[in-house]
N, C-alpha and C positions, 0 to 999 in steps of 0.2 A: 878800595872804596870803603868809607866808613859805614858801619852797619846802621847807626842812628845819629842824626844831628838834632840836638835840642836847641832850637833857635829862641834865645831869651834865657838869661841866667838869673832871673828874679826868683821869688819865693816858690812859685809853682814849678818853674823849670828845675830849680834845685831839688824840690821834693821828688819830682819824677826821677831825676838822676839818682838820688840817694836810694829810692825804692827799687829801681832797676838793678843797681849794683847789689843791694841787700838781698834781692830775690834771685840773684845769679842769672838774670835775663841775658846779660852780656858781660864780657870782661871790660875793664876800664878802657883798654886800648881800642875797643870797638865803638866807643861813644865819643862824640865831639859836642862841646857846648859853644854856641855862638853868642858872644856878648860884646856889645859895643863899648861899654865903659871899662877903661883900663883898670881902675881900682877894683872893680867887681871881678874882672878876669883874674886878678892876682889872688883874690879871696877864694874863688872857685878852684884855681889851680892848687892852692895850698890845702883846701879841704878835700879834694878828690885827686890824689896822686895817680898818675897814669892816664887820666882823662885828658884828651886834647881840648884845650880852652883857646878858642880862636876868635878873630874879629870878623872873618868872612865865612859864609856858608860853604862847607866842603862838599865834594861829591859824596852822596850817601844813598843807601838803599831806601831809607825812610827818614822823615823829619817830623818833629813835633814843633808847632808854632805856639810859643808861650810868651808872646809879647803883648803890649797894650793894643787895643783895637785899632787905634790910629796908625800903628806901625805894621799891621798885618799885611796889607797889600805889598809894601816894599819887601817884607820878609818872604812872601810867596814868590815874588818876581826873582829874588835872589836864589831861592830854593830851586825854581825851575831852571834858571841859568846854570846852576851847579849840577843839573842832571838828576835831581831827587826823583825817585820813582813813585813814591806815595807820601801823603802828608796827613797828619793828624793835627787839627786845630783845637786849642783849648781857650781861644779868645772869645770872651762873652759877646754875644750879639752880632757876630760876623757870620753872615749866612753862607751856605754852601755855594750859592750862585756867585757871591762876591769872591769867595776863595777860588773857585774854578775860573772865573774871569781873569783874576790876577795871575793865576798859574799858567793858563793857556794850555795847549797841547793835550797830552793824554795822562797827566798826573792824576792818580786816584786820590780822592779827598774823603776823609772822615771827620765830621765835626763833633765835638764833645763839650759837655758841660760838667766839669768836676767841681769839687768844693774844697775848702781849706783844710779839713781834717786829713787830707792827703799828706799834709806836712808831717803827720805822725803815723802814716800808714793805715789810717782808718777812714779814708775818703769814700765817696760814692760818686760815680760818674755815669752819665747817660751818653750814648753815642748814636749818631745818625749817619747813614751812608750818603755819599755824594752820587752823582749820576753815573760815574765811572767806577765806583767802588764795588769790589767783588766780595764774596764770602771770605776769601783769604785776606783781603784788606781789613775787613771788620774783625776777623780773628787776630790779626796783627795789632790793631788798635786796642782790643781787649787785653792782649798780652802786655802792652805798654802800661795802660792805666790800671790793670789788675795788680801791678806791682805796688800800688799805693792804696788799694781798696777794692770795693766791689764795682762791677760794671753792668749796666743794663742797656738794652737796645730799644730805641724808640724812633718813630718817624720824626723828621726834622721839625714838623709843625708842632710837636710836643715839647721842643727844647725850651721854649719860653716858660712853659709851666714847670719844667724841671728847674729852671733858674729860680722861679718864684718859690718853689718848695725846698729843694735841697741845696741849690746854689746860694741862696740867701739864708737858708735855714739855720746854719750855725750861729748867725747873729741873733736870731730869735731865741735860740737856746741860751746864748750868753746873757741876753737881757733877762730871761727867766731866772737864771742863776743869780744874776746881780740883784734882782728883786727879792729872791729868797734869802740871800745874805743880809740885805737890809731888814727884812722881816725878822730874821733871827736876832739881829741887834735890837730891834724894836721891843721884842719880848724878853730881853735881858741877857742874851748870850754875848760873850766877848766876840769881836769881829773875826779874829783868827779862827776861833772855834766854829763860828757860823759859816765861814768860808769853806772849811774842811767838810762840815756836815752837808752843806748844800751841793758842793762839787761832787763829793763821793756818792751822794744820793742820786744825782742825775746820771753819773757814770754807771752805778749799779743797776738803776732802772733800765738804762739803755741796753746793758748786757743781758739783763733778764728778758727783755723784749726779743733780742736777737736769738737767744739760746732756747727760749721756751716755744712750745708748740701752740701756745695760746696767744691771741691777739691782745691789743691794748685794752679793749673794753673788758675782757675777761680778767685780765691781770688787775685792772683797777677795781673791779668788783670784788676780787679776792681779798683786797686789803681794806675794804669799806664795810665795816660792821654797822648794822642798823643802829641808828642813834648814837654812833661813836664819834670820835674826834675827827677821823678822816671825812666822814659824811658831812660834818659841820664845816670843815674847810672847803670841801668841794661845793657845798651850797653857796658859800661866799664867793667862790670863783665864778659859778654860773650866774649868780645875781649881778656880778660885775661885768658880765659879758665877755669873759676870757675866750670862750670857744669862738664866738662871733669875731672877736678881734683877730684871732689867728686866721680865720677864713678871709677877712678883709686884708690882712697882711700879705698872704700868699697871692691873692687876686691883684693887689696893688703892685707887687713886685713882678708878677707875670705881665701885667699891662705895661710896666716900665721897660721890661725886656723887649717887648714887641716894638715899643717906640724907638728904642736904641737901634734895633735891627733895621729900621726903615729910615734912620736919620742920614 
């Protein structure tokens, strides 16, 4: 029996596979990737020697469903037919109830919401237990997703908010960096220089947040001298309603996630 079947060889499936192998979670021979598109199977087989790249779901101790939401039910039925014992879904908007109905039987389900920085091993994911999931199943899911970033546990009712904040969050950050680059060009910097400065500023600030014992408010205060340049810049952002815009963005994305989950 295969230790893990990754159903879906797209970007997230590939990121999980690479992270699991990099972390030593399993040997290549213990993992199978299920991919319907022949050309994509060839790419994955070349990229991950020793991993079984197949068209049909094999018998496996566990499976990760990393397909488009419209394909989740079929993937679950195939996993159940293959005798998969537990399943982790990273499909956005697909509820535990929908997953369990498609699986039938006694398959344990864990639903997750990861984000795209998992592609570089810096993701963050939230997981929620299905009705038959045990502590062991949650620990297993944490081990899988922990290979590509941090993992937190939440009740399923919070996953829409997770989607609105961290699932969609990378796009908010990319937009901020894009705007910072354009602003640097506006004030006279060459675009290449502005891109380097903006990108590394965001990276460094994020690392400082993660590694510091202080929160964002304290760190912001530490670089804001009374009457200084940073204070002037922050005043302009507050006058433009940037803080409120982020509140609205996360709320709108959360609401949209709820709508998709009931569609």
